[in-house]
Every structure is written in C-alpha cells, then in structure tokens.
VMD Tcl script that draws the C-alpha trace (Angstrom):
set ca {
  {36.96 29.58 -1.90}
  {36.69 26.67 -4.38}
  {40.22 25.57 -3.50}
  {39.14 25.03 0.12}
  {35.98 23.22 -1.01}
  {37.95 20.76 -3.16}
  {40.58 20.18 -0.49}
  {37.81 19.54 2.05}
  {36.17 17.04 -0.31}
  {39.44 15.15 -0.73}
  {40.06 15.16 3.02}
  {36.53 13.98 3.96}
  {35.93 11.69 0.98}
  {35.82 8.41 2.91}
  {33.66 9.85 5.70}
  {31.09 11.19 3.25}
  {30.94 7.98 1.21}
  {30.63 5.84 4.33}
  {27.32 7.57 5.10}
  {25.82 5.84 2.08}
  {27.82 2.61 2.28}
  {27.01 1.98 5.93}
  {26.11 -1.32 7.59}
  {22.84 -1.51 5.62}
  {24.47 -1.03 2.22}
  {25.41 -4.66 1.57}
  {22.10 -5.90 2.99}
  {20.23 -3.67 0.54}
  {22.43 -4.82 -2.35}
  {21.69 -8.43 -1.43}
  {17.96 -7.69 -1.36}
  {18.18 -5.88 -4.73}
  {20.05 -8.85 -6.19}
  {17.35 -11.24 -4.97}
  {14.70 -9.13 -6.71}
  {16.61 -9.05 -10.03}
  {15.51 -11.33 -12.89}
  {18.26 -11.90 -15.43}
  {16.87 -11.52 -18.94}
  {18.69 -10.91 -22.21}
  {16.01 -9.09 -24.17}
  {15.51 -10.10 -27.80}
  {15.02 -7.10 -30.11}
  {11.46 -7.19 -31.42}
  {10.81 -5.31 -34.64}
  {8.32 -2.60 -33.78}
  {7.33 1.02 -34.23}
  {8.19 3.11 -31.19}
  {7.25 6.69 -30.37}
  {8.82 9.01 -27.82}
  {6.81 11.69 -26.00}
  {8.41 14.67 -24.30}
  {7.66 18.30 -23.46}
  {9.59 21.43 -22.56}
  {8.98 24.94 -21.30}
  {11.00 28.07 -20.68}
  {10.31 31.66 -19.67}
  {11.92 35.06 -19.37}
  {11.02 38.07 -17.19}
  {10.90 41.61 -18.57}
  {9.97 44.40 -16.10}
  {6.98 42.60 -14.64}
  {6.06 40.76 -17.84}
  {6.66 37.06 -18.48}
  {7.43 35.69 -21.93}
  {6.93 31.92 -21.95}
  {6.99 29.02 -24.41}
  {5.66 25.47 -23.95}
  {5.73 22.58 -26.40}
  {5.20 18.82 -26.56}
  {6.09 16.37 -29.30}
  {5.59 12.78 -30.44}
  {8.55 11.46 -32.47}
  {9.26 8.04 -33.95}
  {12.60 6.24 -33.65}
  {13.15 7.06 -37.33}
  {12.97 10.77 -36.40}
  {9.57 11.38 -37.94}
  {7.55 13.98 -36.06}
  {4.00 12.68 -35.74}
  {2.37 15.37 -33.62}
  {3.43 18.59 -31.97}
  {1.62 21.15 -29.83}
  {2.95 24.48 -28.64}
  {1.97 27.69 -26.92}
  {3.73 31.03 -26.41}
  {2.53 34.29 -24.89}
  {3.44 37.42 -22.92}
  {1.57 37.65 -19.62}
  {1.79 39.31 -16.24}
  {2.54 36.08 -14.43}
  {3.73 32.65 -15.55}
  {4.40 30.49 -12.52}
  {6.48 27.38 -13.01}
  {3.79 25.01 -11.69}
  {1.27 26.38 -14.20}
  {3.71 25.92 -17.07}
  {4.54 22.40 -15.85}
  {0.85 21.49 -15.72}
  {0.21 22.92 -19.17}
  {3.15 20.93 -20.55}
  {1.66 17.77 -19.02}
  {-1.69 18.39 -20.69}
  {0.10 18.81 -24.04}
  {2.04 15.60 -23.48}
  {-1.17 13.73 -22.77}
  {-2.73 15.16 -25.92}
  {0.09 14.15 -28.31}
  {0.35 10.75 -26.58}
  {-3.35 10.08 -27.18}
  {-2.97 11.08 -30.83}
  {-0.05 8.68 -31.19}
  {-2.13 5.66 -30.13}
  {-2.44 3.46 -33.18}
  {0.69 4.95 -34.73}
  {3.13 2.77 -32.76}
  {3.56 -0.57 -31.04}
  {4.99 1.09 -27.94}
  {4.71 4.69 -26.71}
  {7.39 5.95 -24.32}
  {6.95 9.07 -22.19}
  {10.06 10.74 -20.82}
  {10.17 10.94 -17.02}
  {8.11 9.69 -14.09}
  {4.32 9.85 -13.91}
  {4.38 9.87 -10.10}
  {6.86 12.74 -10.04}
  {4.76 14.73 -12.50}
  {1.61 14.40 -10.44}
  {3.24 15.67 -7.25}
  {3.88 19.04 -8.86}
  {0.89 19.52 -11.11}
  {-2.73 20.57 -10.93}
  {-5.38 17.84 -10.40}
  {-6.87 18.40 -13.85}
  {-3.48 17.90 -15.50}
  {-2.98 14.70 -13.53}
  {-6.39 13.45 -14.62}
  {-5.58 14.13 -18.28}
  {-2.26 12.31 -17.99}
  {-3.75 9.20 -16.39}
  {-6.74 9.07 -18.75}
  {-4.86 9.59 -22.02}
  {-1.58 7.80 -21.25}
  {-2.86 4.48 -19.94}
  {-1.15 2.67 -22.82}
  {2.18 4.47 -22.39}
  {5.37 3.41 -20.62}
  {6.97 6.12 -18.48}
  {10.77 5.88 -18.52}
  {13.29 7.68 -16.30}
  {17.09 7.74 -16.54}
  {17.33 8.86 -12.90}
  {14.99 8.46 -9.95}
  {14.69 9.42 -6.30}
  {12.03 6.78 -5.58}
  {12.67 4.90 -2.32}
  {9.64 2.66 -2.51}
  {11.49 -0.65 -2.28}
  {14.36 -0.18 0.18}
  {13.37 2.70 2.47}
  {12.32 0.27 5.20}
  {15.89 -1.03 5.24}
  {17.22 2.45 5.92}
  {18.29 3.31 2.40}
  {19.79 6.76 1.90}
  {19.87 6.75 -1.90}
  {17.11 6.09 -4.40}
  {16.28 2.47 -5.29}
  {17.89 2.90 -8.72}
  {21.27 3.47 -7.02}
  {21.24 0.03 -5.42}
  {20.05 -1.77 -8.54}
  {22.81 0.01 -10.44}
  {25.43 -1.26 -7.97}
  {24.28 -4.88 -7.93}
  {23.91 -7.28 -10.89}
  {25.48 -5.84 -14.05}
  {23.74 -8.22 -16.42}
  {20.67 -7.36 -18.48}
  {17.33 -7.98 -16.82}
  {14.69 -6.36 -14.66}
  {13.43 -6.13 -11.09}
  {10.29 -7.83 -9.83}
  {7.41 -5.39 -10.53}
  {6.24 -3.54 -7.42}
  {2.92 -1.68 -7.25}
  {3.41 1.95 -6.26}
  {1.34 4.01 -3.85}
  {-0.63 5.68 -6.63}
  {-4.26 6.61 -6.04}
  {-5.26 7.37 -9.65}
  {-4.75 3.91 -11.19}
  {-2.75 0.70 -10.73}
  {0.87 1.64 -11.43}
  {3.88 -0.68 -11.27}
  {7.53 0.22 -10.86}
  {10.19 -1.80 -12.66}
  {13.94 -1.21 -12.91}
  {15.56 -2.63 -16.02}
  {18.85 -2.93 -17.87}
  {18.34 -3.48 -21.60}
  {21.89 -4.70 -22.22}
  {24.77 -5.90 -20.09}
  {26.72 -3.10 -18.39}
  {24.40 -0.31 -19.55}
  {22.70 2.08 -17.09}
  {19.59 1.01 -15.22}
  {16.38 2.78 -16.23}
  {13.11 3.02 -14.30}
  {9.81 2.04 -15.91}
  {6.31 2.90 -14.74}
  {3.65 0.65 -16.22}
  {-0.08 1.23 -15.76}
  {-2.80 -1.41 -15.29}
  {-0.71 -4.58 -14.99}
  {2.91 -5.74 -15.19}
  {3.34 -9.49 -15.20}
  {6.77 -10.98 -15.88}
  {5.66 -11.90 -19.40}
  {4.40 -8.37 -20.10}
  {7.61 -6.80 -18.82}
  {9.70 -9.07 -21.07}
  {7.57 -8.07 -24.07}
  {8.08 -4.36 -23.24}
  {11.86 -4.82 -22.89}
  {12.03 -6.63 -26.24}
  {10.36 -3.66 -27.93}
  {12.52 -1.10 -26.11}
  {15.67 -3.00 -27.06}
  {14.92 -2.81 -30.79}
  {15.58 0.94 -31.06}
  {17.79 1.48 -28.01}
  {21.15 3.25 -27.93}
  {23.46 2.69 -24.95}
  {20.57 1.07 -23.09}
  {18.10 3.94 -23.62}
  {15.19 4.20 -26.10}
  {16.32 6.26 -29.07}
  {12.84 7.71 -29.62}
  {13.06 9.46 -26.21}
  {16.42 10.97 -27.07}
  {14.97 12.29 -30.34}
  {11.89 13.64 -28.55}
  {14.06 15.49 -26.02}
  {16.24 17.03 -28.71}
  {13.21 18.02 -30.78}
  {11.19 19.78 -28.08}
  {13.93 21.33 -25.91}
  {13.45 25.11 -25.52}
  {16.81 26.65 -24.72}
  {17.65 30.09 -23.36}
  {18.93 30.95 -26.84}
  {15.48 30.13 -28.23}
  {13.91 32.49 -25.69}
  {16.41 35.18 -26.72}
  {15.35 34.84 -30.35}
  {11.68 35.03 -29.45}
  {12.29 38.05 -27.21}
  {14.01 39.73 -30.12}
  {10.99 39.11 -32.36}
  {8.73 40.77 -29.77}
  {11.18 43.63 -29.28}
  {11.72 42.79 -25.61}
  {15.35 41.76 -25.62}
  {16.77 45.23 -25.21}
  {14.30 46.51 -22.63}
  {16.15 48.42 -19.94}
  {16.53 46.32 -16.82}
  {15.54 43.06 -18.48}
  {17.09 39.98 -16.91}
  {16.80 36.21 -17.08}
  {14.28 34.56 -14.81}
  {15.32 31.61 -12.70}
  {13.95 28.42 -14.23}
  {12.96 26.73 -10.98}
}
mol new
graphics top color blue
foreach p $ca { graphics top sphere $p radius 0.5 }
foreach p [lrange $ca 0 end-1] q [lrange $ca 1 end] { graphics top cylinder $p $q radius 0.2 }
display resetview
C-alpha cells in the first residue's frame, strides 16, 4: 500500500505543488516582501520567562486518568512557578482539559509578572480561545496582557486570504526575504482586547515565528521585543520556551508510570485513549 502511495506522490509531485504555487503565489510573495521591515535585532540583556502547559489522559474501562500541568521557567532553567492537577474521573473531555491547562498557564504567567523583563507564552492566543471555555479565555486575556504569545507554526490567513492564499501567512513570509526583521503589525479580529499579529525572524536565515502582542504594537515596541527575544534565542527561537516545553511535557510514559502507581496499568481491557 505505502509503495503505491510513494510512487503516486513522485508521479504527481509537480501537480500537487502547483496548487500552492499558482498564479497568485508570486503576487503574494511580493506583497509579503513589501510588508517586511529589515531589522537586525541587537541582543538586549534581560530576564526572560517561558510559559507552557501540557495535558495527557488514559482510559481504563470507563474511567479516565488525566494529568495537567503548567510551568514558568527562566532562560537559565530556573523553575519559578508550577501548577498541576491529576485525578481519576468518569469523563475527561479534551476541551475541558485544554481549558483547565489555559487557566493554569494564566495563573503562572500572572505570578511571573515582576520576575522578568519579558514573558513568553508558547502558542497562539487566538487559537487557544477558539477551543476553550469562555471563562478560560477571560482568565487568559486578563492575566496575560503583558505576555507575548509566540508560535513556531501558524495557520492564520489574516493577511493574504483576500489574495487567494492557500497556505498560512507564515508560509509566504518564510519564502520571501531571508534577512532578519519583522512584518508590519496587523490588528487581528479579536473581540476580547486589541491584539496585533507580527511575523519575525530574529536572525538571518532562521525560521519565521509568529508573535501576538496585546494592547499596542508600534514599530519601536516591536523592535524592543525582538531585542529582548534575541538575547536568549537559539536557532531563532526563545530558549525559555524550549525549556518550558521540555519541563512541562507529559508523555505517554509518564501516564504509564502514574497508572502503575494507581494500580490501573494491568486492568483487563485497558487501552490508550486517543489524544485528540
């Protein structure tokens, strides 16, 4: 089966790619290039903190074992704050766990205010709010107003959808200017608070990242943020976020160990739940 799939991919490669690189492709690249401001950020000595959360679950004959945690970590790998929760319940839907993780993120982010010059939250605020409960969204907006939300990937089509773009905006910025800099800030369609979208490259030839900045995002403010992010960046990505991800990640092996503690691992008929 896979042999036929691979052969088909090789045979239809140009046709598939041409769907993205159609007549609008170069027009969009030109527009992206016109929006790009070249800027070689100057590393600014600062204290940075990364915020991230994780959750995982396992089903056992109608029971759900789940774990959620959130952490605030400095770029020197010092854990400032951590919150966690684990339980065995009859139902643990993914959207409930996601919302609970958001509330924990907001809590550790608020605690970290005053501990750092810049607070980075892993992922998109807009994306979080589309799959969370209203109360979780409210907590995130209220407690993270001083945070910068940073994404390595993005499906946002806010800037080029009217030109018929098929890929996310980050794809086109990644294929245009390879020098360090950032895109002109664009206000998103966000009803909770003013929120601006900026694509940036901290160093030449490193991947583009997406920033979400609340309240305001003038060119001067964006440059100041990039200077701080550059100070503790590795391969064009804030090191504090990498540390936060590694610190809070709850793997399937971690769930196995916890199941063993509760004596659930060897229950007849137990199986892994799909982490959707």
